[in-house]
BALOBA-1460 file (C-alpha; in Angstrom, 3 decimals):
// residues 163
<rec num="1" residu="m" x="17.541" y="7.279" z="9.831"/>
<rec num="2" residu="p" x="17.282" y="9.339" z="6.560"/>
<rec num="3" residu="d" x="20.406" y="10.123" z="4.717"/>
<rec num="4" residu="h" x="20.300" y="14.079" z="4.696"/>
<rec num="5" residu="s" x="23.216" y="14.094" z="2.076"/>
<rec num="6" residu="e" x="20.846" y="12.229" z="-0.357"/>
<rec num="7" residu="t" x="19.843" y="14.377" z="-3.300"/>
<rec num="8" residu="r" x="17.600" y="12.149" z="-5.320"/>
<rec num="9" residu="p" x="13.819" y="13.098" z="-4.968"/>
<rec num="10" residu="y" x="11.060" y="10.905" z="-3.822"/>
<rec num="11" residu="r" x="8.611" y="9.067" z="-6.108"/>
<rec num="12" residu="r" x="5.162" y="10.093" z="-5.728"/>
<rec num="13" residu="g" x="2.831" y="7.348" z="-5.180"/>
<rec num="14" residu="v" x="-0.367" y="6.128" z="-3.439"/>
<rec num="15" residu="g" x="-1.098" y="3.346" z="-1.247"/>
<rec num="16" residu="i" x="-4.440" y="1.340" z="-0.510"/>
<rec num="17" residu="a" x="-5.712" y="-0.101" z="2.692"/>
<rec num="18" residu="l" x="-8.704" y="-2.071" z="1.708"/>
<rec num="19" residu="i" x="-10.882" y="-3.046" z="4.591"/>
<rec num="20" residu="n" x="-13.430" y="-5.870" z="4.591"/>
<rec num="21" residu="a" x="-16.675" y="-5.808" z="6.805"/>
<rec num="22" residu="k" x="-14.764" y="-7.449" z="9.721"/>
<rec num="23" residu="g" x="-12.254" y="-4.642" z="9.647"/>
<rec num="24" residu="h" x="-9.416" y="-6.819" z="8.186"/>
<rec num="25" residu="v" x="-7.117" y="-5.424" z="5.714"/>
<rec num="26" residu="w" x="-6.086" y="-6.953" z="2.425"/>
<rec num="27" residu="v" x="-2.373" y="-7.822" z="2.160"/>
<rec num="28" residu="g" x="-0.462" y="-9.627" z="-0.634"/>
<rec num="29" residu="q" x="2.851" y="-11.591" z="-0.714"/>
<rec num="30" residu="r" x="5.077" y="-9.939" z="-3.134"/>
<rec num="31" residu="f" x="6.474" y="-12.149" z="-5.957"/>
<rec num="32" residu="d" x="9.667" y="-10.488" z="-6.154"/>
<rec num="33" residu="s" x="10.856" y="-11.349" z="-2.500"/>
<rec num="34" residu="t" x="12.726" y="-14.295" z="-1.218"/>
<rec num="35" residu="e" x="11.513" y="-13.616" z="2.448"/>
<rec num="36" residu="p" x="8.166" y="-12.955" z="3.551"/>
<rec num="37" residu="a" x="7.375" y="-9.277" z="2.358"/>
<rec num="38" residu="w" x="3.529" y="-8.766" z="2.653"/>
<rec num="39" residu="q" x="2.115" y="-5.202" z="1.623"/>
<rec num="40" residu="m" x="-0.828" y="-3.513" z="0.717"/>
<rec num="41" residu="p" x="-1.473" y="-2.400" z="-2.988"/>
<rec num="42" residu="q" x="0.530" y="0.627" z="-3.899"/>
<rec num="43" residu="g" x="1.946" y="2.445" z="-6.776"/>
<rec num="44" residu="g" x="3.099" y="5.446" z="-8.647"/>
<rec num="45" residu="i" x="1.038" y="8.393" z="-9.575"/>
<rec num="46" residu="d" x="0.936" y="8.878" z="-13.501"/>
<rec num="47" residu="k" x="1.671" y="12.383" z="-14.950"/>
<rec num="48" residu="g" x="-1.481" y="14.536" z="-14.528"/>
<rec num="49" residu="e" x="-3.368" y="12.020" z="-12.633"/>
<rec num="50" residu="e" x="-4.967" y="12.964" z="-9.286"/>
<rec num="51" residu="p" x="-3.870" y="10.799" z="-6.199"/>
<rec num="52" residu="r" x="-7.548" y="9.425" z="-5.567"/>
<rec num="53" residu="d" x="-7.562" y="8.309" z="-9.244"/>
<rec num="54" residu="a" x="-4.261" y="6.682" z="-8.933"/>
<rec num="55" residu="a" x="-5.368" y="4.735" z="-5.827"/>
<rec num="56" residu="l" x="-8.495" y="3.246" z="-7.470"/>
<rec num="57" residu="r" x="-6.384" y="2.514" z="-10.906"/>
<rec num="58" residu="e" x="-3.649" y="0.836" z="-8.700"/>
<rec num="59" residu="m" x="-6.247" y="-1.175" z="-6.911"/>
<rec num="60" residu="l" x="-7.684" y="-2.427" z="-9.982"/>
<rec num="61" residu="e" x="-4.166" y="-3.122" z="-11.585"/>
<rec num="62" residu="e" x="-2.779" y="-4.973" z="-8.757"/>
<rec num="63" residu="i" x="-5.596" y="-7.034" z="-7.270"/>
<rec num="64" residu="g" x="-8.060" y="-6.947" z="-10.138"/>
<rec num="65" residu="t" x="-11.024" y="-5.413" z="-8.418"/>
<rec num="66" residu="d" x="-12.787" y="-1.888" z="-8.326"/>
<rec num="67" residu="k" x="-15.270" y="-2.868" z="-5.722"/>
<rec num="68" residu="a" x="-14.513" y="-0.421" z="-3.092"/>
<rec num="69" residu="e" x="-15.269" y="3.125" z="-1.942"/>
<rec num="70" residu="i" x="-12.626" y="5.601" z="-0.530"/>
<rec num="71" residu="i" x="-13.751" y="6.528" z="3.156"/>
<rec num="72" residu="a" x="-10.675" y="8.220" z="4.352"/>
<rec num="73" residu="e" x="-7.125" y="9.559" z="3.337"/>
<rec num="74" residu="t" x="-4.075" y="10.437" z="5.265"/>
<rec num="75" residu="p" x="-3.946" y="14.143" z="6.070"/>
<rec num="76" residu="g" x="-0.469" y="14.490" z="4.352"/>
<rec num="77" residu="w" x="2.157" y="12.536" z="2.572"/>
<rec num="78" residu="v" x="4.250" y="9.981" z="4.154"/>
<rec num="79" residu="r" x="7.733" y="8.851" z="3.214"/>
<rec num="80" residu="y" x="10.119" y="5.949" z="3.102"/>
<rec num="81" residu="d" x="13.587" y="5.586" z="1.973"/>
<rec num="82" residu="l" x="14.637" y="2.606" z="0.230"/>
<rec num="83" residu="p" x="17.798" y="0.549" z="1.730"/>
<rec num="84" residu="p" x="20.974" y="1.533" z="0.071"/>
<rec num="85" residu="e" x="21.429" y="-2.090" z="-1.224"/>
<rec num="86" residu="i" x="18.314" y="-1.898" z="-3.330"/>
<rec num="87" residu="s" x="17.975" y="2.006" z="-4.016"/>
<rec num="88" residu="k" x="20.087" y="1.801" z="-7.219"/>
<rec num="89" residu="k" x="18.205" y="-0.896" z="-8.743"/>
<rec num="90" residu="i" x="14.532" y="0.157" z="-8.190"/>
<rec num="91" residu="w" x="13.073" y="2.677" z="-10.611"/>
<rec num="92" residu="k" x="16.527" y="2.790" z="-12.234"/>
<rec num="93" residu="g" x="18.070" y="4.403" z="-9.231"/>
<rec num="94" residu="k" x="16.163" y="7.632" z="-10.057"/>
<rec num="95" residu="y" x="14.515" y="7.949" z="-6.607"/>
<rec num="96" residu="r" x="15.639" y="7.593" z="-2.957"/>
<rec num="97" residu="g" x="12.106" y="6.117" z="-1.840"/>
<rec num="98" residu="q" x="8.549" y="7.081" z="-2.086"/>
<rec num="99" residu="e" x="6.238" y="9.947" z="-0.953"/>
<rec num="100" residu="q" x="2.685" y="8.592" z="-0.535"/>
<rec num="101" residu="k" x="-0.837" y="9.554" z="-0.030"/>
<rec num="102" residu="w" x="-2.685" y="6.580" z="1.616"/>
<rec num="103" residu="y" x="-6.432" y="5.893" z="1.220"/>
<rec num="104" residu="l" x="-8.600" y="3.725" z="3.274"/>
<rec num="105" residu="l" x="-11.194" y="1.898" z="1.085"/>
<rec num="106" residu="k" x="-14.143" y="-0.090" z="2.429"/>
<rec num="107" residu="f" x="-14.444" y="-3.266" z="0.216"/>
<rec num="108" residu="t" x="-17.974" y="-3.695" z="-1.292"/>
<rec num="109" residu="g" x="-17.467" y="-6.868" z="-2.900"/>
<rec num="110" residu="t" x="-16.792" y="-10.623" z="-2.335"/>
<rec num="111" residu="d" x="-13.505" y="-12.500" z="-1.860"/>
<rec num="112" residu="s" x="-14.105" y="-13.872" z="-5.481"/>
<rec num="113" residu="d" x="-14.017" y="-10.279" z="-6.825"/>
<rec num="114" residu="i" x="-10.267" y="-10.396" z="-6.017"/>
<rec num="115" residu="n" x="-8.058" y="-11.703" z="-8.776"/>
<rec num="116" residu="i" x="-4.164" y="-11.450" z="-8.413"/>
<rec num="117" residu="t" x="-3.470" y="-12.959" z="-11.722"/>
<rec num="118" residu="t" x="-3.320" y="-9.670" z="-13.216"/>
<rec num="119" residu="e" x="-1.644" y="-8.603" z="-16.474"/>
<rec num="120" residu="h" x="1.426" y="-7.713" z="-14.499"/>
<rec num="121" residu="p" x="1.038" y="-9.790" z="-11.363"/>
<rec num="122" residu="e" x="2.684" y="-8.344" z="-8.043"/>
<rec num="123" residu="f" x="1.607" y="-11.029" z="-5.594"/>
<rec num="124" residu="s" x="1.680" y="-14.725" z="-5.188"/>
<rec num="125" residu="q" x="-0.781" y="-14.979" z="-2.609"/>
<rec num="126" residu="w" x="-3.182" y="-12.830" z="-0.305"/>
<rec num="127" residu="t" x="-5.063" y="-12.896" z="2.695"/>
<rec num="128" residu="w" x="-7.111" y="-10.702" z="5.041"/>
<rec num="129" residu="l" x="-5.438" y="-9.486" z="8.507"/>
<rec num="130" residu="p" x="-6.305" y="-7.777" z="11.538"/>
<rec num="131" residu="f" x="-5.558" y="-4.035" z="10.745"/>
<rec num="132" residu="a" x="-3.402" y="-3.316" z="13.819"/>
<rec num="133" residu="e" x="-1.147" y="-6.278" z="12.781"/>
<rec num="134" residu="l" x="0.170" y="-4.699" z="9.589"/>
<rec num="135" residu="p" x="3.311" y="-3.389" z="10.882"/>
<rec num="136" residu="n" x="4.242" y="-6.930" z="12.262"/>
<rec num="137" residu="v" x="4.231" y="-8.459" z="8.740"/>
<rec num="138" residu="i" x="5.714" y="-5.665" z="6.507"/>
<rec num="139" residu="v" x="9.252" y="-5.641" z="5.235"/>
<rec num="140" residu="g" x="11.394" y="-3.691" z="7.808"/>
<rec num="141" residu="f" x="12.189" y="-0.498" z="5.596"/>
<rec num="142" residu="k" x="8.429" y="0.079" z="5.009"/>
<rec num="143" residu="r" x="7.398" y="-0.584" z="8.652"/>
<rec num="144" residu="d" x="7.435" y="3.025" z="9.765"/>
<rec num="145" residu="i" x="4.824" y="4.019" z="6.790"/>
<rec num="146" residu="y" x="2.616" y="1.124" z="8.034"/>
<rec num="147" residu="v" x="2.789" y="2.258" z="11.573"/>
<rec num="148" residu="q" x="1.596" y="5.628" z="10.449"/>
<rec num="149" residu="v" x="-1.115" y="4.352" z="8.314"/>
<rec num="150" residu="v" x="-2.668" y="2.221" z="11.134"/>
<rec num="151" residu="a" x="-2.481" y="5.243" z="13.435"/>
<rec num="152" residu="a" x="-4.290" y="7.451" z="10.722"/>
<rec num="153" residu="f" x="-7.009" y="4.849" z="9.931"/>
<rec num="154" residu="q" x="-7.519" y="2.681" z="13.082"/>
<rec num="155" residu="t" x="-10.407" y="4.693" z="14.691"/>
<rec num="156" residu="t" x="-12.234" y="4.638" z="11.285"/>
<rec num="157" residu="v" x="-11.536" y="0.850" z="10.844"/>
<rec num="158" residu="n" x="-12.992" y="0.113" z="14.384"/>
<rec num="159" residu="k" x="-16.153" y="1.945" z="13.557"/>
<rec num="160" residu="i" x="-16.970" y="-0.116" z="10.472"/>
<rec num="161" residu="a" x="-15.786" y="-3.492" z="11.803"/>
<rec num="162" residu="r" x="-18.463" y="-5.932" z="12.306"/>
<rec num="163" residu="p" x="-17.648" y="-9.193" z="14.500"/>
């Protein structure tokens, strides 16, 4: 439940749901977590940057590929609050959480085009998962966001998925 007495702003960011031809989504295991913490690529929007451009940049920075095309986006922004025990540590305590625009991208490359050993690695391993399973593998405080992303994109994912 959001803390309505909280005055810190939300950090603006983007999220990327990268879908392969089977309709499976790319997820990576975060380096900085001691428990299973899978997530899709996501990150902040730089000053003066358009959200679509930020999504493409973040994908390249985090998973080493630009072989994808944007096919959908969430109609609005979705938010999550950081848990109190980590909110003062992440982003130097400046933000209460993130407000994100999510993009659905169709992967146009091959698995060998993905390289998580980037300049600033965020993931220790990665896999493709059935899209609807996302909320089951995500760290708890981001689960609601992933439920919203699945709801926003599931129909489009079903249309492009090949058995």
